[in-house]
C-alpha positions, -999 to 999 in steps of 0.1 A, spaced: 128 -658 -46 96 -679 -46 71 -664 -23 40 -680 -10 12 -655 -3 -18 -665 18 -47 -642 19 -42 -632 -17 -80 -626 -20 -79 -602 9 -71 -565 12 -33 -567 18 -25 -600 0 -43 -588 -31 -20 -558 -33 12 -576 -22 11 -604 -48 14 -581 -79 41 -560 -63 62 -591 -55 58 -600 -92 69 -565 -102 99 -569 -79 110 -600 -99 99 -627 -74 79 -658 -83 45 -658 -65 24 -688 -54 -10 -680 -39 -27 -703 -15 -65 -700 -15 -95 -723 -6 -110 -717 -41 -87 -710 -71 -117 -695 -89 -115 -665 -66 -83 -654 -83 -93 -662 -118 -101 -626 -129 -76 -605 -111 -53 -586 -135 -21 -604 -124 -36 -640 -123 -17 -652 -154 17 -644 -138 12 -662 -105 8 -698 -96 -24 -706 -77 -28 -736 -54 -58 -747 -34 -55 -754 3 -67 -744 37 -45 -733 66 -69 -751 90 -63 -784 71 -26 -792 76 -25 -819 49 -32 -793 22 -1 -772 30 27 -797 20 24 -791 -17 19 -753 -12 51 -749 8 73 -770 -16 102 -750 -30 91 -718 -12 117 -693 0 95 -668 18 60 -675 32 36 -647 40 9 -652 66 -17 -626 58 -50 -643 69 -73 -640 99 -108 -652 107 -120 -618 119 -158 -618 121 -161 -654 133 -171 -661 169 -143 -687 171 -116 -666 153 -90 -670 181 -92 -708 179 -91 -708 141 -62 -685 138 -42 -704 165 -47 -736 146 -38 -720 112 -6 -705 127 5 -739 141 -2 -756 107 15 -729 88 46 -729 110 49 -767 110 46 -769 72 71 -741 66 97 -758 89 92 -792 72 95 -777 37 127 -758 45 112 -723 41 139 -696 47 116 -669 61 81 -663 74 66 -628 72 35 -620 93 15 -588 94 1 -585 129 -14 -558 151 1 -533 176 11 -543 211 -10 -526 238 9 -506 264 21 -526 295 -7 -531 320 -35 -528 294 -57 -559 289 -56 -565 252 -88 -569 232 -95 -605 218 -85 -593 184 -50 -580 195 -46 -609 219 -51 -633 189 -27 -614 167 0 -615 194 -6 -653 199 -1 -659 162 31 -639 163 45 -660 192 37 -692 174 54 -681 142 85 -667 160 89 -700 178 86 -721 146 123 -725 140 120 -706 108 133 -670 108 103 -648 112 95 -611 108 64 -599 125 53 -564 113 30 -548 139 8 -523 121 -17 -499 137 -45 -483 117 -38 -488 80 -48 -458 58 -55 -467 22 -84 -468 -3 -106 -497 5 -92 -506 40 -118 -512 67 -101 -488 91 -100 -461 64 -137 -467 55 -146 -463 92 -128 -430 95 -141 -417 61 -178 -424 67 -178 -413 103 -162 -380 94 -182 -373 62 -216 -382 76 -214 -367 111 -204 -330 113 -213 -332 150 -204 -364 169 -209 -377 204 -180 -402 206 -165 -427 229 -135 -415 250 -111 -436 229 -111 -409 203 -85 -392 226 -61 -423 224 -29 -418 204 -25 -437 172 3 -438 146 -15 -446 114 5 -460 85 -2 -457 47 -9 -490 29 19 -482 4 44 -482 33 30 -514 47 35 -531 14 70 -516 11 79 -531 45 64 -565 36 85 -567 5 116 -556 23 110 -582 50 115 -610 24 152 -601 22 160 -597 58 192 -614 70 186 -650 82 195 -642 118 166 -617 121 138 -634 141 117 -607 158 89 -582 157 90 -547 142 67 -518 150 56 -501 118 39 -467 117 36 -435 97 52 -402 102 25 -387 125 12 -396 160 -24 -384 164 -55 -391 184 -85 -406 165 -102 -372 169 -73 -355 152 -74 -381 124 -111 -371 119 -102 -334 117 -73 -342 94 -95 -362 71 -120 -333 71 -93 -308 60 -81 -330 31 -117 -338 20 -126 -301 21 -151 -304 49 -159 -281 78 -142 -287 111 -161 -315 130 -175 -310 164 -164 -340 186 -179 -345 221 -162 -375 239 -186 -393 262 -176 -419 289 -207 -442 288 -201 -453 252 -186 -487 257 -168 -506 229 -199 -527 223 -221 -496 219 -194 -480 198 -193 -509 174 -231 -507 169 -227 -470 163 -200 -476 137 -222 -503 121 -251 -479 116 -230 -451 102 -204 -469 81 -204 -498 56 -183 -519 81 -207 -545 96 -208 -551 134 -189 -584 131 -158 -565 118 -164 -532 135 -165 -548 170 -129 -561 170 -116 -529 153 -132 -506 178 -121 -528 207 -85 -524 194 -89 -486 193 -94 -486 231 -56 -491 234 -30 -466 222 -12 -478 191 21 -460 188 54 -475 175 80 -480 203 108 -484 178 115 -479 141 142 -505 135 125 -517 103 139 -485 87 175 -500 89 164 -524 62 138 -502 44 152 -467 43 129 -438 33 104 -415 51 69 -430 55 40 -409 44 23 -385 68 -14 -390 77 -28 -363 55 -6 -374 26 -20 -409 30 -56 -397 31 -50 -376 0 -36 -406 -20 -65 -428 -8 -92 -403 -18 -75 -398 -52 -77 -436 -58 -114 -435 -48 -121 -405 -71 -104 -422 -100 -121 -455 -94 -87 -471 -91 -92 -491 -58 -72 -523 -62 -87 -542 -33 -112 -536 -6 -118 -549 29 -151 -566 17 -132 -586 -9 -124 -614 15 -152 -640 14 -163 -661 44 -147 -695 51 -177 -714 36 -173 -698 2 -162 -730 -16 -188 -752 2 -219 -733 -11 -240 -752 -36 -246 -735 -70 -282 -727 -81 -275 -749 -111 -267 -779 -90 -289 -809 -98 -294 -818 -62 -301 -795 -32 -295 -804 4 -328 -797 21 -349 -805 -9 -369 -773 -14 -360 -745 -38 -379 -714 -47 -373 -697 -81 -385 -664 -95 -377 -661 -133 -381 -632 -156 -374 -629 -194 -376 -599 -216 -369 -592 -253 -345 -562 -256 -342 -540 -287 -305 -535 -281 -275 -557 -289 -263 -581 -262 -231 -562 -255 -251 -531 -246 -274 -551 -224 -243 -567 -207 -228 -533 -199 -260 -525 -179 -259 -559 -162 -223 -556 -152 -229 -521 -139 -256 -530 -113 -253 -520 -77 -232 -494 -59 -240 -459 -72 -260 -473 -101 -285 -490 -78 -306 -520 -86 -330 -505 -112 -361 -511 -92 -380 -495 -63 -349 -478 -45 -369 -473 -13 -376 -510 -9 -339 -519 -15 -329 -492 10 -353 -504 37 -342 -540 32 -306 -529 35 -312 -511 68 -331 -541 81 -300 -562 73 -277 -538 91 -299 -538 122 -297 -576 122 -259 -574 121 -256 -580 83 -236 -562 57 -264 -541 42 -261 -522 10 -232 -499 18 -203 -521 7 -210 -507 -29 -186 -519 -56 -149 -516 -62 -150 -505 -98 -179 -486 -115 -178 -507 -147 -161 -541 -141 -167 -570 -118 -146 -601 -111 -153 -634 -93 -152 -632 -55 -156 -595 -50 -183 -579 -29 -212 -560 -45 -235 -544 -19 -249 -574 0 -240 -598 -28 -208 -617 -36 -199 -623 -73 -200 -661 -76 -196 -664 -113 -192 -641 -143 -190 -651 -179 -181 -617 -196 -208 -607 -221 -232 -634 -210 -238 -643 -173 -235 -627 -139 -244 -648 -108 -245 -633 -74 -247 -650 -40 -265 -632 -12 -246 -624 20 -275 -606 37 -290 -622 69 -317 -646 56 -329 -680 68 -315 -698 39 -292 -692 9 -301 -670 -21 -287 -662 -55 -295 -638 -83 -286 -646 -119 -287 -621 -149 -278 -630 -185 -277 -615 -219 -282 -636 -251 -282 -623 -287 -316 -630 -304 -301 -633 -339 -318 -602 -352 -297 -574 -338 -314 -574 -304 -310 -596 -273 -329 -615 -246 -325 -606 -209 -331 -634 -184 -332 -630 -147 -335 -657 -121 -337 -654 -83 -332 -686 -64 -338 -692 -27 -329 -724 -8 -348 -721 25 -335 -733 59 -362 -748 81 -397 -734 86 -383 -698 90 -370 -700 54 -403 -710 40 -420 -683 60 -395 -657 48 -401 -666 11 -439 -664 16 -435 -630 33 -415 -614 5 -433 -631 -24 -459 -603 -28 -431 -578 -33 -413 -598 -60 -437 -588 -87 -428 -551 -81 -391 -555 -74 -380 -582 -98 -404 -574 -126 -394 -537 -123 -357 -546 -123 -360 -567 -155 -380 -539 -172 -356 -511 -162 -324 -531 -171 -339 -537 -206 -349 -500 -209 -314 -490 -197 -298 -510 -225 -322 -496 -251 -316 -460 -240 -279 -465 -240 -280 -479 -275 -303 -451 -288 -279 -425 -273 -249 -441 -289 -267 -442 -323 -276 -406 -320 -240 -397 -312 -227 -418 -341 -252 -401 -364 -241 -367 -353 -204 -375 -358 -212 -389 -393 -231 -357 -402 -203 -335 -389 -177 -355 -409 -198 -352 -441 -202 -315 -436 -164 -312 -431 -157 -331 -463 -182 -310 -482 -166 -278 -469 
């Protein structure tokens, strides 16, 4: 079948697309910016079209010739996410009906127990489901609770809360029952849903093998991770709003995403039926099995997608720091250049390895303080880290940056997603000098917004000499040390080989 995947730059869509290809289907991905999928490993096997679910006119070509259309997007983190998702669902349903699509598949959220007032997040998910089920196109709605998998926002919340807090004063919702499901089971059900009989137009609860409280999930994670049993003290006064801020301080998940996730945990999320298994036989993973698999992926640096991979809606509208004209007129630039006595490929490996566990090669305390300031302001901070220790691709998150452009071996450009009164970029490049060495160039660009933006640049300017100059110096030194170590190892291997031959 030909499958249209929306949300292919996100956590689930980025894993579903290659698995549909492996199952023998044709895959077309709809994205606002095709460049976001340029570097993913499966890009050459899928068709990529540009469009926006909130712009109905862009969907006609995307739906043409499609058998199965996957709705895997949401506007979580936006103040107007309910309106945007409602509009996107209407446009998607109308375009699918007009194009003669055979089936719609939607991954939604759990239904709260009768009598409970749903959170805005779950209310929006239920509304999208109703719109798609009423589209006239056979629709399968998969209602998933907490998804356990390397890189998922729910798993990162659980992981950091459990690892960092051996003693926790927690909200009362840690006693609510949840039926967590492994991401591999979610993907299996999504693929199965593509082949459901045409008369099937309904929702399905999907869940894992175990029903646990959130507190039991924490203790289960601790057992798998080899941690001591956690002391959990539920406390009534901790409201969902306070809980979200607490999660935002302890975990990499920013408040804008933590808030709706926490609000959803106030409700029990247990499957009321398991009818999906009529079509997808097989036992789902248990909770601790799913955690073990997820931690193995993290340990092996084999995390396919992460919650932070989905960029904001304004991604394609951002001007580049190389644009000849800038709206607003003013631009501040800090440029550094250093000669490096190491080849360009060695310098590039250091450049591409910045961030995450490797840090930013300059004044770690200053970067840490700035990260905490950003978290307190509701930003993403430095905790998002990086998906892979060695390789980056366009569109993925890197601490508080987003990879905007990468020319392997030559250029890395990052766009800031921290809370600043303006827009900011950081460029790093490696160029051969023609004599066996290379030249490192570094450029920080800031486009201020209003008086606050100009004041911000003036306030941080005194620190740039320390931070950016130190960064350029240490990146150059890192490349030179790596090269020296490699030459030493090569020399030792050559000497050992010569001794072996002589013997």
